[in-house]
Phi, psi and omega in degrees: 000139179252126185240131175256113183250143174241125178227174181243334180229155174200137183301151008274003184261087182233152180241357179186199186286341182302315181293321178295319178294319180299319176297314182297318180296313182291321178292322177296314178296322184294346176294341179273121191299335184263011182271125180237110189248131170246118184247126183255134174229156184302313185213104176287149181255352175100347181247017175289151179281110183252017186290341187235004180196171177262128179252127178247127176266126179292335178287353180246009181256111178299138174243349182242124184233019185303322184249020185245127182277169185302312186293320179299311182302315181298319180293320184293319182279339180069032178242165177268062185278131176276160179306322182296316178298323180299311180295326179292319179293320182300328184284350179261043177276138184276112185293333186265012183275141181282109185284359179291339179268003183259131181275185184297336180271005180079019183253149171274141180266135180241156179278330187080011181228215176235078190283175178298327179265044186301320181300320180295318179295325178295317177296315180296320177304315183294326179293313179294327177302325177297321179294311182296321180300330178278340182271326189268158173253129185198160181259335184208155181245139182226112182248130183264119173067164192301331182299331184251002179301313178303324178294318179295322176298311181302316181296320176296318181293324180289318190261335186075017180267153179292149182244127169253131171248148184247113181271102178275337179191160171236168181292342172295329178283314186292330190250002186056038174096342179277075193286135174284118187294332176294312181295317179303317182296322179292315180299311184293323178297319176299316182292319182296325182273348184286145175268338176212135177245114177265125182247138187290355178196167174292328175303315177288324176302317180292325176297317180296320181289316188276324184260339180245006168055050179262152178294120182304331183295334179259007180251128180227140179280126181229085185297148176282180181212193175230152177267145180304145180287137179281168185302324182292321178292317179300324177295323178295311181298325183293346177279358179301132179287144179303150185302320184289345180269353182260122183282335180236154178258153182237123178247129192240138167248123181229114183158183178294131180272078182228167184299329179300328187273353178064041183296332180294331180288328176294320181290316180298319177296319179298322181295324178293316179300318184286356169280340182266326185203149175255015188264020182230134173252155183238133183244126177253081182275101179160186178214166182160176187287352176255009185296315179298320179296324178290323176297319178295317183295321175298321177293317179298327179278356178072032183234017184300328181291348179258002183248148177228138179238081184284353179091194184291133180247145175210160177059232181296333182298323178301317183284334170293324175295312176300318178303323186263006183255149175258331178220142174245137183232130174232095185268038189300139175286322177208101185243109183305318171221279182102090183280334185302321175300324177296319175298319179297311180297325177300328179269009177082025179256114174308138189234151175237128180227158180277148173299341183273026179240143182296324180294343175297340178289336185240356182252132175242332186266056177206173176259133180244137175223161168289143184302326185274351183273078185293334176294315180294319179297317180295318177300323179292318180297309183301316183296315181295323185284338186245347184248100185295327177300314179296316181302311182299318181297309181294326178297309184286312182287328178297316178297318179299316182296313186289327178300338180271353180261097189246151177293330178298322176295317177300316179305320179293320178296316179297320179301317178299321177294316175306307183302315182291323181293318179295316179300315184289325182299317184273353179276344185289000000 
């Protein structure tokens, strides 16, 4: 089966869980020998893992061919394009497109991040997606998150192929209900055009059904997973000092410091813990628009000396944080899934998560609280840090549980959805 995928991030250049999930999904699907994946991203950096799929950079795909001959274009695109296909593609130049954003090679330039002109980049992405959709051969289209839904729709219109969209989050999660109407419109348009909607949890599936008014029959919960730790990462985790040698415990929050993630509840729970003991430190590993407010809140509660703010962590740094942590906490107000607790448990770090997270649907060997229940969260933090038996149980059983949640299994579930979607699409 040939799949044309549209994504926005891909490791090692990631800014959140979207890139991690994209890697896991593609790597899991690639375990199937007949799976042929073409993954599109705005701007490749050259160090992405291409061992199991083809990666196309939209910033490297020409959209303007007025002064480019057939042989040059064929060489540039690296395809077996016939002269007839070339002329057909050349005829699809967008007359109303602003050529000021096109470089000398006829390509649109992308930032590869989330710039101030994000809406413009989303629109440009969808334009280039139409070009790619005419070049590639594929059976199904798979678009990840709202940023690429317009691209998926365009590819479907160009090719007549079925469209799967993957809902990694909705604006109801990101905004605590203060939904941006533009983003909502893009999300709903993608869902309306999709033939199958994969949601990262049942929590997200219900949001899609109830707030975006989608047919439950085309919505499916597709939980995320974790990829096995490579030898270098295992070597980092192996450096963890024995529990009995550590005089202080470390409780960690790792993620974007934004209102969706509930960082203020982490600080308030920490303040309660520190009334019982001063033998615990708290780590705020991440960055976001609430970071300064959290520094101020810790100071107001008189616990700033127990808090550390190392900033945004990526790659090896994430696992160095897990190596030095005794407890991981994810107090999210609305978390569509949340891969980071799985990663923490995989590294042997006992975890506390909110009931309002999608991963709570598949995890049992952790402690769950409501995000707003700071007393229960504080009790869980304190208990894990002071009760060695509880710590050992959650450490060992949590790792066993997560090790059984693999991307390969997710890949097989996605493949079944592909097969059903294609069959239903052509049955109409």
